[in-house]
C-alpha positions as CSV (number, residue, x, y, z in Angstrom):
1,M,-10.8,-3.9,-8.5
2,S,-12.8,-5.0,-5.5
3,Q,-11.1,-5.0,-2.1
4,Q,-10.8,-7.2,1.0
5,I,-10.2,-4.7,3.7
6,I,-8.8,-5.3,7.2
7,S,-9.2,-2.9,10.1
8,V,-9.0,-3.2,13.9
9,N,-11.2,-2.3,16.9
10,N,-13.8,-0.8,14.6
11,G,-11.6,2.2,13.9
12,A,-11.0,3.0,17.6
13,S,-7.4,3.6,18.8
14,V,-5.4,0.7,20.0
15,E,-4.1,1.5,23.5
16,V,-2.5,-0.4,26.3
17,D,-4.7,-1.1,29.3
18,G,-2.6,-1.8,32.3
19,N,0.1,-4.1,30.8
20,T,-2.1,-5.7,28.1
21,V,-3.6,-4.7,24.8
22,V,-6.6,-6.3,23.1
23,V,-7.0,-6.1,19.3
24,T,-10.1,-7.2,17.4
25,V,-9.5,-7.6,13.7
26,N,-12.4,-6.8,11.4
27,Y,-13.0,-7.6,7.7
28,S,-15.1,-5.6,5.2
29,G,-15.4,-5.6,1.4
30,G,-16.5,-8.6,-0.6
31,A,-19.4,-10.4,1.0
32,S,-19.4,-13.3,-1.5
33,T,-15.8,-14.5,-1.9
34,T,-13.9,-17.7,-1.6
35,G,-12.1,-16.7,1.6
36,L,-8.9,-15.1,2.9
37,G,-5.6,-16.1,4.4
38,L,-4.5,-13.5,6.9
39,R,-1.3,-12.8,8.9
40,M,-1.0,-10.2,11.7
41,H,2.6,-9.2,12.3
42,Y,4.1,-7.8,15.5
43,D,7.4,-7.1,17.2
44,S,7.9,-9.9,19.8
45,S,10.4,-7.7,21.7
46,A,7.5,-5.3,22.5
47,L,4.5,-7.6,22.5
48,T,4.0,-11.1,23.8
49,L,0.9,-13.0,22.6
50,I,-1.3,-14.1,25.5
51,G,-3.9,-15.8,23.3
52,T,-6.5,-15.5,20.6
53,S,-10.3,-15.9,20.8
54,D,-13.5,-15.4,19.0
55,V,-12.2,-16.8,15.7
56,F,-14.8,-16.3,12.9
57,T,-16.6,-19.7,12.4
58,N,-17.6,-19.4,8.8
59,S,-15.3,-21.9,6.8
60,P,-12.1,-21.7,8.9
61,I,-9.2,-23.9,7.8
62,D,-6.5,-22.4,10.0
63,A,-7.9,-21.2,13.3
64,D,-5.3,-21.8,16.0
65,G,-3.3,-18.5,15.7
66,T,0.0,-20.1,16.7
67,P,2.9,-17.5,16.5
68,G,5.5,-18.1,13.8
69,A,8.8,-16.4,12.9
70,D,8.5,-13.9,10.0
71,S,11.8,-15.0,8.5
72,S,10.7,-14.0,5.0
73,D,9.6,-10.5,6.1
74,S,6.3,-11.1,4.3
75,D,4.9,-7.8,5.5
76,G,7.9,-5.8,4.3
77,N,8.4,-4.4,7.8
78,A,11.8,-5.2,9.4
79,T,10.5,-4.3,12.9
80,T,7.9,-7.0,13.0
81,D,9.6,-10.4,13.5
82,T,6.6,-12.6,14.4
83,Y,3.1,-13.3,13.0
84,I,-0.1,-15.2,13.8
85,D,-2.1,-16.5,10.8
86,F,-5.6,-17.5,10.1
87,A,-7.4,-18.7,7.0
88,W,-10.9,-19.2,5.8
89,A,-11.9,-21.0,2.5
90,S,-15.4,-21.4,1.1
91,L,-15.6,-23.8,-1.8
92,F,-18.7,-22.3,-3.3
93,G,-18.1,-18.7,-2.3
94,G,-20.3,-16.7,0.0
95,W,-17.5,-15.9,2.5
96,P,-17.8,-14.1,5.0
97,G,-21.5,-13.4,4.2
98,P,-23.7,-10.3,4.6
99,S,-21.9,-9.1,7.7
100,A,-19.0,-7.8,5.5
101,A,-21.3,-5.0,4.3
102,D,-22.0,-3.8,7.8
103,P,-20.3,-0.4,8.7
104,D,-18.1,-2.3,11.2
105,G,-17.6,-5.3,9.0
106,Q,-17.2,-8.9,10.3
107,A,-15.0,-9.5,13.4
108,L,-12.4,-12.2,12.4
109,F,-10.6,-12.8,15.7
110,T,-9.4,-11.1,18.8
111,A,-5.8,-11.2,20.0
112,T,-4.5,-10.2,23.5
113,F,-0.9,-9.2,24.0
114,E,1.2,-8.4,27.0
115,V,3.5,-5.4,26.6
116,A,7.2,-5.4,27.5
117,E,8.5,-3.4,30.4
118,G,9.3,0.2,29.2
119,F,6.9,-0.1,26.3
120,E,6.2,3.1,24.4
121,S,4.6,2.1,21.1
122,S,4.7,-0.6,18.5
123,E,3.3,-1.3,15.1
124,L,0.9,-4.1,14.0
125,T,0.9,-4.9,10.3
126,F,-1.0,-7.4,8.1
127,S,-0.2,-9.5,5.0
128,A,-2.3,-12.0,3.0
129,S,-1.2,-15.6,2.4
130,S,-4.1,-15.8,0.0
131,T,-6.9,-13.6,-1.3
132,A,-10.1,-14.1,-3.3
133,A,-9.6,-13.9,-7.0
134,G,-10.1,-10.4,-8.4
135,Y,-9.7,-8.7,-5.0
136,D,-7.0,-6.4,-3.7
137,F,-5.9,-6.8,-0.1
138,V,-6.1,-3.5,1.9
139,A,-4.8,-3.5,5.5
140,P,-3.2,-0.3,6.8
141,P,-0.7,-0.7,9.7
142,V,-1.9,0.0,13.2
143,V,0.1,1.7,16.0
144,V,-0.3,0.4,19.6
145,T,0.3,3.3,22.0
146,L,0.2,4.0,25.7
147,P,-3.0,5.9,26.7
148,Q,-2.5,9.6,26.2
149,P,-3.0,11.5,29.5
150,D,-5.5,14.4,29.5
151,L,-4.0,17.9,29.9
152,V,-5.9,19.6,32.7
153,V,-6.0,23.3,32.3
154,T,-6.7,25.1,35.5
155,P,-7.5,28.8,36.1
156,D,-4.7,31.3,36.2
157,S,-5.9,34.2,38.1
158,A,-3.1,36.4,36.8
159,S,-4.2,35.9,33.2
160,V,-8.0,35.9,33.3
161,D,-8.5,39.7,33.5
162,E,-5.8,40.2,30.9
163,N,-7.0,37.8,28.3
164,S,-10.8,37.3,28.6
165,E,-14.0,38.1,30.4
166,A,-14.3,37.1,34.1
167,G,-14.7,33.4,34.8
168,Q,-12.9,32.3,31.6
169,I,-10.0,29.8,31.8
170,I,-7.0,30.3,29.6
171,G,-4.5,27.5,29.1
172,Q,-1.4,26.8,26.9
173,A,-0.8,23.2,25.9
174,E,2.6,22.1,27.2
175,S,2.6,18.6,25.7
176,G,1.7,17.1,22.3
177,L,1.5,19.5,19.4
178,P,2.8,23.0,20.3
179,G,0.8,26.2,20.2
180,A,-2.7,24.9,20.8
181,T,-4.6,27.4,23.0
182,F,-7.9,26.7,24.7
183,S,-10.3,29.1,26.4
184,I,-13.5,27.9,28.1
185,G,-16.0,30.3,29.5
186,G,-18.9,30.0,32.0
187,G,-16.9,29.9,35.2
188,S,-16.0,26.2,35.1
189,S,-13.4,25.2,37.6
190,E,-11.3,23.3,35.1
191,S,-11.3,22.1,31.4
192,V,-9.8,18.8,30.3
193,V,-8.1,19.0,26.9
194,S,-6.6,16.1,24.9
195,I,-3.7,17.0,22.5
196,P,-2.7,14.2,20.1
197,E,1.0,13.2,19.6
198,V,1.6,12.4,16.0
199,Q,1.7,8.6,15.4
200,A,2.8,6.8,12.2
201,A,0.1,6.0,9.7
202,T,-2.5,8.0,11.6
203,Q,-4.6,11.0,10.5
204,H,-5.0,13.1,13.7
205,V,-8.1,15.5,13.9
206,Y,-8.5,17.6,17.0
207,V,-9.8,20.9,18.4
208,S,-6.8,23.2,18.5
209,E,-8.6,26.3,19.7
210,S,-11.9,26.9,21.5
211,T,-13.1,30.4,22.4
212,K,-16.3,31.7,24.0
213,S,-17.7,35.0,22.9
214,A,-17.6,38.0,25.3
215,D,-21.4,37.8,25.9
216,G,-21.2,34.0,26.5
217,T,-23.7,33.1,23.7
218,Q,-21.3,31.6,21.1
219,E,-18.4,29.1,21.1
220,T,-15.9,29.1,18.2
221,V,-13.8,26.0,17.6
222,V,-10.9,25.5,15.2
223,I,-10.6,21.9,13.9
224,S,-7.0,21.0,13.0
225,Y,-5.1,18.2,11.4
226,N,-1.7,16.6,11.6
227,A,0.0,13.5,10.3
228,A,3.4,12.0,9.9
229,A,3.0,11.8,6.1
230,T,1.0,13.3,3.3
231,S,-2.0,11.4,1.9
232,T,-4.7,11.5,-0.8
233,G,-7.1,13.3,1.5
234,L,-9.8,12.9,4.2
235,G,-13.6,12.8,4.5
236,L,-14.6,14.1,7.9
237,R,-17.8,14.4,9.9
238,I,-18.0,16.6,13.0
239,H,-20.9,15.4,15.3
240,Y,-22.7,17.5,17.9
241,D,-25.9,17.6,20.0
242,S,-28.3,19.9,18.3
243,S,-30.3,20.3,21.5
244,A,-27.3,22.1,23.1
245,L,-25.6,23.6,20.0
246,T,-26.8,25.3,16.9
247,L,-24.3,25.8,14.0
248,A,-24.1,29.6,13.3
249,D,-21.2,29.8,10.9
250,V,-18.6,27.8,8.9
251,T,-15.4,29.7,7.9
252,N,-11.8,29.1,7.0
253,V,-12.3,25.7,5.2
254,L,-8.9,24.4,4.1
255,S,-8.5,25.4,0.5
256,N,-6.2,22.5,-0.5
257,S,-8.3,20.1,-2.7
258,P,-11.8,20.5,-1.1
259,I,-14.6,18.4,-2.7
260,D,-17.2,19.1,0.0
261,A,-16.8,22.4,1.8
262,D,-20.3,23.8,2.5
263,G,-20.7,22.2,6.0
264,T,-24.5,21.8,5.8
265,P,-25.9,20.1,9.0
266,A,-27.4,16.6,8.6
267,A,-29.2,14.2,10.9
268,D,-27.0,11.4,12.2
269,A,-29.7,8.8,11.7
270,S,-27.2,5.9,11.6
271,D,-25.3,7.0,14.7
272,L,-22.1,7.0,12.7
273,D,-19.9,8.1,15.6
274,G,-21.4,5.6,18.1
275,D,-22.5,8.3,20.4
276,A,-26.3,8.5,21.0
277,S,-26.0,12.0,22.4
278,T,-24.8,13.5,19.1
279,D,-27.7,13.6,16.7
280,T,-26.3,16.0,14.0
281,Y,-23.1,16.3,12.0
282,V,-21.5,18.5,9.4
283,D,-19.2,17.0,6.9
284,F,-16.2,18.1,4.8
285,A,-14.0,16.3,2.3
286,W,-10.7,16.8,0.6
287,A,-9.2,14.7,-2.2
288,S,-5.8,14.9,-3.9
289,L,-5.5,12.8,-7.0
290,F,-1.7,12.6,-6.8
291,G,-1.4,12.6,-3.0
292,G,0.6,15.3,-1.1
293,W,-2.5,16.4,1.0
294,P,-2.5,18.7,2.9
295,G,1.3,19.3,3.0
296,T,3.7,19.0,5.8
297,G,3.1,20.1,9.4
298,E,-0.1,21.1,11.2
299,H,-3.1,22.5,9.3
300,D,-6.4,24.1,10.3
301,L,-9.3,22.3,8.5
302,V,-12.3,24.5,9.4
303,T,-13.6,26.9,12.0
304,L,-17.1,26.3,13.4
305,T,-19.1,28.8,15.4
306,F,-22.0,27.5,17.5
307,D,-24.8,29.3,19.3
């Protein structure tokens, strides 16, 4: 069956900025449908709606986004007690138009919230008051989080000679996922490393280890994965700048349900990661027909070595 798919912020994380958070809701899927009735649910004890803007102008029939009490728990989530709703209806089809086929889909509306004092995280969920005939509604929940601080790893003169060549920096992550060790060569004064904290309904991919060779000509990185629950799999691209890095080796590809494991470099002609400086990527994919991928806890997905 065809799908009407909802996502937010073009796949970027939803983080608090100051004391507010801005969420842009996007639609993709059917480009020629009769419309959609959409609710976005939130916890009013954690988030207060400041306002909505940029409501999609193709065939709106409910565009004010006035908050309402979710007394029927229409999203099946007891933590979200309030929703705002919008609806679009096209008598002759054709909604929302060709933009639904774009990689980022069609922006439907933007909502701005103020966060409560002491805010840590909160979930946004979606439900449909109506969908186009023959379409499934797909809208994964989204977690609003505080921005994650960078872990700054500074040189430890007592450990440099013991663990690596001169000028290398060794650091042990002390927050986020345990056991992630980073080593950066070349005499840099510091290295900034971000370690994700596991969030609900989120597939976290990150560099868990980075090591420069003794002669300084190669860098080996371990790409790892963690999530709060198992899933049906993941298709992953790792982008890089081919003028600075040349892929030398691909090893230790996770053996649980791989369907694309060769890691052949390809040109990023469509700028899939939105970063013009990365012109090449390698891709991998894992698919588990009955779920359960990749199992519980942290898993290494692949090791890449670059010249």
